[in-house]
C-alpha positions, 0 to 999 in steps of 0.5 A: 491086657487086663487080668479077670477079676479074682472076685466078682459080686454081681447084684447081691442081695441079702435080707433078714426078714423085712430088712434089706441089709445088702440091695444089689451090691456089685464089687470086683477085685482084681488079682493083687488089688488092694481094696478098702471097704468102708461105710458107717455102722450098719451099712452092710459091710460085715454082711458083704464079706459074710456073703463072700466068705460063706458064712452067709448065703446071698438071697439073690445075685451071684458071687464068683471067685476066679470065674467060678460061681461060689454063691452057694458054696460052704465057708470051708469050700470057699477057703479051699478055693482061696478065700481067707478071712481074718476076724476082728475077734481072734479065737485062737486055741489058747492051749496050743502054741502059736506054731500049732495054731498056724499048723492046722489050717496048713494041715487042712489045705496042704499035702506036705510032711509034718516037717514041711508043714512045721517049716511053712508054719515058721515061714508065715510067723516070720512074715507076721513078726511072730516067729520069736513066739512060735513056741508060746502058748497062744493064751499068753499073747497080747492084743496085737500078737493075737491080731497077727496070729489071726492073720497068720492063720488066715494066711495058712489057708493059702489065700489068693484073696484075704479079707482083713476084718478090722485087724487094727481096731483098738491098737496104738498108732505105732501098732496100726503101722505095723499091721499096715507093713504086714498087710503090704508084705502079704499083698507083695506076695500076690495076694489080693486084700479087702481091708474093712477098717474104721481107721481112715488113715489106714485105709486111705493109705493102704487102698488102691481102690475104695468102695463105700457102703451106706444102708446096704447100697454102694454109694462110691467106688474109686481112688482114695482121693476121689472117695475123700472128695465124694459129697455122697460119702460125706453125707453118709458119715456126717449127715445133711 
């Protein structure tokens, strides 16, 4: 028996003045699914995930999370329900330690004691391969360490759905592989993941299913091998 989707986007429209950034987007994500979201620059990917996470409100259509209509909810309410998002440009609290940066969202969503929160922060940092830097100020981290901390802070919100927004941009090949391994470990904990990436080998290797946007419309939805052979996707990236 199929489980109901963790996320259901139905006919979402978003306009900016006379420009339609999203034009009737439909999207579902199953529990624990690994979904890739790709498309050329300006295709609507960031607008869509912003409508899902709540930093933008859809002009039409509906966003449902675990069956609940969240279309008009604020971002912090959506976070509390279980939608986590990592941002492409990490902005940690530089003067706080790595562990303290993770403890802040844990305190927001949790009911535990300080000792329990500190222990869970260490567990999340272990998952992110950052536990050896727990007591280091965040301002001292390098690029890949900052990306890991950004993912750790998203995981501290106890997400059922994690939106990974270009967590690998600008990283070396080995660093990309390490982030992929971490995201797979997160997924094995039962967290559904939407991956937005321009690194095609990463998206294709990670995703069970890929959705492609172009000019605010969904032009393809299928397994990675189907997407690679889809002529509409080829035209979107390469032109006629």
